[in-house]
C-alpha positions in Angstrom: -16.2 -15.0 15.3 -13.1 -13.0 16.4 -10.3 -14.6 18.4 -9.2 -13.1 21.7 -5.6 -13.2 22.9 -3.6 -12.0 25.8 -2.4 -8.9 23.9 -3.5 -5.6 25.3 -6.6 -4.0 23.9 -6.0 -1.3 21.2 -6.1 2.1 22.8 -8.0 4.8 21.0 -5.5 6.8 18.8 -3.0 4.0 18.7 -1.5 2.4 15.5 -3.5 -0.8 15.9 -6.8 1.1 16.7 -6.4 2.8 13.3 -6.6 -0.5 11.4 -9.0 -2.4 13.8 -12.2 -1.5 12.0 -10.9 -2.7 8.7 -9.5 -5.9 10.3 -12.9 -6.6 11.9 -14.8 -5.9 8.7 -12.7 -8.1 6.4 -12.8 -10.9 9.0 -16.6 -10.7 9.2 -17.0 -10.8 5.4 -14.5 -13.8 4.9 -15.8 -15.9 7.8 -13.4 -17.7 10.1 -15.8 -20.7 10.4 -15.8 -21.2 6.7 -12.0 -21.0 6.4 -11.5 -23.5 9.3 -13.9 -25.9 7.8 -12.1 -25.8 4.5 -8.8 -26.3 6.3 -10.3 -29.4 8.1 -11.7 -30.9 4.9 -8.2 -30.5 3.3 -6.1 -31.9 6.1 -8.2 -34.3 8.1 -6.9 -37.9 7.9 -3.8 -36.9 5.9 -0.8 -38.9 7.1 2.5 -37.1 6.8 5.5 -39.4 6.9 8.6 -38.4 8.9 11.8 -37.7 7.2 13.2 -41.0 8.5 10.2 -42.8 6.9 11.2 -41.7 3.4 14.8 -42.8 3.4 14.2 -46.0 1.6 16.1 -49.2 1.0 19.8 -49.2 0.0 20.0 -48.3 -3.6 23.7 -48.4 -4.7 27.2 -47.0 -4.1 28.1 -43.6 -5.3 30.6 -45.2 -7.7 27.8 -47.3 -9.1 25.5 -44.2 -9.5 28.3 -42.5 -11.4 28.8 -45.4 -13.7 25.1 -45.8 -14.5 24.7 -42.1 -15.2 22.2 -41.6 -12.4 23.8 -38.2 -11.6 24.9 -35.8 -14.3 28.4 -34.2 -14.3 27.3 -31.1 -12.5 25.6 -33.1 -9.7 28.7 -35.3 -9.4 30.8 -32.2 -9.2 28.6 -30.8 -6.4 28.9 -34.1 -4.5 32.7 -34.2 -4.9 33.0 -30.7 -3.4 30.9 -31.7 -0.4 33.1 -34.8 0.1 36.2 -32.7 -0.3 35.1 -30.4 2.5 34.5 -33.4 4.7 30.9 -32.6 5.5 29.1 -35.4 7.3 25.6 -34.6 6.4 23.3 -36.3 3.9 22.8 -33.9 0.9 19.8 -34.5 -1.3 20.4 -34.4 -5.1 18.3 -34.9 -8.2 18.9 -37.9 -10.4 18.8 -37.9 -14.1 15.6 -40.0 -13.8 13.7 -37.0 -12.2 13.7 -38.4 -8.7 15.4 -37.3 -5.5 18.2 -39.2 -3.8 20.1 -38.8 -0.6 23.9 -39.3 -0.5 25.2 -40.8 2.7 28.7 -39.2 3.1 29.2 -40.9 6.4 29.3 -44.3 4.8 32.6 -45.9 3.6 32.4 -45.7 0.6 29.6 -43.1 0.2 26.3 -44.6 -0.8 23.1 -43.5 -2.4 19.6 -43.9 -1.0 16.4 -43.7 -2.9 13.9 -41.5 -1.1 10.5 -43.2 -1.2 7.0 -43.0 0.3 5.3 -46.4 0.4 7.5 -47.7 -2.5 7.0 -44.5 -4.6 10.1 -42.5 -5.3 10.0 -38.9 -4.2 10.2 -36.0 -6.6 12.0 -32.8 -5.6 8.6 -31.0 -5.1 7.4 -33.8 -2.8 10.7 -33.7 -0.8 10.4 -30.0 -0.4 6.8 -30.5 0.9 8.1 -33.0 3.5 10.8 -30.6 4.6 8.2 -27.8 5.1 5.7 -30.1 6.8 8.0 -30.8 9.6 9.4 -27.3 9.9 8.2 -23.8 10.8 5.8 -23.7 7.8 3.8 -26.9 8.5 0.1 -27.6 8.2 -0.2 -26.5 11.8 1.5 -23.3 11.1 -0.9 -22.7 8.2 -3.7 -23.1 10.6 -2.1 -20.7 13.0 -1.8 -18.2 10.2 -5.5 -18.4 9.6 -6.2 -17.8 13.2 -3.8 -14.9 13.3 -5.3 -13.3 10.3 -8.8 -13.4 11.8 -7.7 -12.3 15.3 -8.6 -8.6 16.0 -5.6 -8.4 18.3 -2.9 -9.6 16.0 -0.3 -6.8 15.5 -0.4 -5.9 11.8 3.4 -6.2 11.3 3.4 -9.8 12.6 1.4 -11.0 9.6 4.0 -9.8 7.1 6.4 -12.8 7.1 3.5 -15.1 6.4 1.9 -13.0 3.6 0.3 -15.0 0.9 0.6 -12.4 -1.7 1.5 -14.1 -5.1 5.2 -14.6 -5.1 5.4 -15.2 -1.3 2.8 -18.0 -1.3 5.5 -20.6 -0.9 4.6 -22.9 1.9 1.0 -23.4 0.8 2.3 -24.5 -2.6 4.9 -26.9 -1.1 2.4 -28.4 1.3 -0.1 -29.0 -1.5 1.9 -31.9 -2.9 1.4 -33.8 0.4 -2.4 -33.8 0.0 -4.5 -36.2 -2.1 -5.0 -34.9 -5.6 -8.7 -34.3 -5.1 -7.9 -31.9 -2.1 -5.1 -29.9 -3.7 -7.5 -27.5 -5.5 -9.4 -26.7 -2.3 -6.1 -26.1 -0.5 -5.1 -23.5 -3.0 -8.6 -22.0 -2.9 -8.0 -21.5 0.8 -4.7 -19.8 0.2 -6.3 -17.5 -2.4 -9.1 -16.5 0.0 -6.7 -15.7 2.7 -4.6 -13.7 0.2 -7.8 -11.7 -0.7 -8.4 -10.8 2.9 -4.9 -9.4 3.3 -5.2 -7.6 0.0 -8.5 -6.0 1.1 -6.8 -4.8 4.3 -4.1 -3.1 2.2 -1.1 -5.5 2.4 1.1 -5.5 -0.7 4.1 -7.5 -1.7 7.1 -6.5 0.4 9.2 -6.3 -2.8 6.8 -3.8 -4.2 6.5 -1.5 -1.2 10.3 -1.4 -0.5 12.7 1.2 -1.9 15.8 0.5 -3.8 17.8 1.5 -0.7 15.8 -0.9 1.5 16.4 -3.7 -1.0 20.1 -2.9 -1.0 20.2 -3.0 2.9 18.5 -6.4 2.8 20.8 -7.8 0.2 18.1 -8.6 -2.2 18.8 -8.6 -6.0 17.3 -5.6 -7.6 17.7 -4.0 -11.0 20.2 -1.1 -10.8 17.8 1.0 -12.9 15.9 1.8 -9.7 19.0 3.4 -8.1 18.1 6.7 -9.8 15.2 7.0 -7.3 16.6 5.1 -4.3 14.1 6.4 -1.7 10.9 5.5 -3.6 9.0 2.1 -3.4 9.4 0.1 -6.6 5.7 0.0 -7.1 5.5 3.7 -7.0 8.3 4.0 -9.5 6.4 1.6 -11.8 3.2 3.7 -11.5 5.2 6.6 -13.0 6.4 4.7 -16.1 4.8 4.8 -19.4 4.0 2.4 -20.8 3.5 0.5 -17.6 6.2 -2.2 -17.3 5.6 -5.9 -16.7 6.4 -7.5 -13.4 5.7 -5.7 -10.1 2.2 -4.0 -10.0 2.2 -0.2 -10.0 1.3 1.4 -6.7 -0.2 4.9 -5.9 1.8 6.7 -3.2 -1.2 6.5 -0.7 -1.5 2.7 -1.4 2.2 2.2 -0.8 2.1 4.4 2.3 -0.8 2.4 3.8 0.9 -0.9 3.1 4.1 0.2 4.7 2.2 1.3 7.8 0.7 -2.1 8.0 4.0 -3.9 7.7 5.9 -1.4 9.9 9.4 -3.0 9.6 11.7 -4.9 7.3 14.9 -6.9 7.8 18.3 -5.6 6.8 21.9 -6.7 7.3 23.1 -5.6 10.7 26.7 -4.7 9.5 25.2 -1.6 7.7 24.5 -0.2 11.2 27.8 -0.9 12.7 27.0 -4.3 14.1 29.1 -7.5 13.4 28.3 -9.6 10.4 26.6 -12.8 11.0 24.2 -11.5 13.6 20.5 -12.2 13.1 19.0 -9.7 10.7 18.2 -6.3 12.1 14.7 -4.8 11.7 14.3 -1.3 10.5 11.3 1.0 10.3 9.7 1.4 6.9 9.9 5.2 7.1 7.0 7.4 6.0 6.7 8.7 2.5 6.5 12.4 1.5 4.0 13.7 -1.0 6.2 12.5 -3.9 6.5 9.0 -2.6 10.1 9.3 -1.2 11.0 8.2 2.3 11.7 11.1 4.6 14.9 9.7 6.1 17.2 6.6 6.0 15.7 3.6 7.8 16.2 3.5 11.5 16.9 0.3 13.3 14.4 -0.8 16.0 13.9 -3.5 18.6 10.8 -5.5 17.8 10.5 -7.5 21.0 7.6 -5.4 22.5 6.6 -3.6 19.3 3.2 -5.2 19.2 2.3 -4.0 22.7 3.6 -0.5 21.9 1.6 -0.2 18.7 -1.6 -1.2 20.7 -0.9 1.8 23.0 0.7 4.5 20.9 0.7 6.0 17.5 3.1 4.5 14.9 5.7 7.2 15.3 5.6 7.2 19.1 5.8 3.4 19.2 8.9 3.5 16.9 10.6 6.3 18.9 10.2 4.0 22.0 11.7 1.1 20.0 14.8 2.8 18.4 18.1 1.2 18.9 20.4 4.0 20.2 23.9 4.9 19.2 24.1 3.1 15.9 26.8 4.2 13.4 26.1 3.7 9.7 28.8 1.9 7.7 30.8 3.6 5.0 29.1 1.4 2.4 25.6 2.2 3.6 23.6 2.5 0.3 22.6 6.1 -0.5 23.0 7.3 3.0 21.8 10.8 3.7 24.2 11.8 6.4 
């Protein structure tokens, strides 16, 4: 079963039409009904407490916590810095007993609350699961991701932030701890099956398909050894090494090219394009690769607001041309700028 949306139908020759047969074939093989049934079995009847529910009974004063050794010296130093800056929030910190606590800085004097669910103290993993469950990556957002993956009208690039490929399978892992033990294995099976669907379509890790230049523009930490080939995806560089290195998987040029076409864009810091620091990350086009695997030009900034509609009507390059942000000026510290 394919899901219909209000998005325009893919026009022959458009970017989305190019990938549509593969999207439909991988959806048919995986089976939406089977995925949704597994999701239902995992989540049905699961009660997720609110953040307020888990702030348990009064535990002790911050001074008592210090005297009893509940927090180590590093943690106490962190808490003191927060107090010195007069923050009024309630930071969570790990205790020496392995559990998570919340420090109430608004109290006079500051106090420490134990975080509990039905009398059981919360570990850091469980606390992170609760944070995710009430945020943008909740169980409901996991269901939406399933629906989006199986929709034949979902723009390919819109799946990229929710990729399940290995190191990016974060929110499924965090939500797992909120499920009964007997359901956790099935939940991770669901994540692995979705990952396989995306892998068969040609999606690859964003870290692997990005160049050293793109990593620098994004501010991600990357080994400076890649700077000798700044315009080539890291996975392609790995494929040229002998013996093959550990870590990121090697990628053929064509494999990287296909994955970049699926993802279309990546986030970078806007100040590299002459825009003020602190603005929301700018999106740039993942430029095409030449026969050697190098990008053909520096990444160009684009508007992504109507990119999905444009990709359903036009080829990739034409859609990007219609989305380009005009009159940008590259900064002096733009990494490996070509002009």
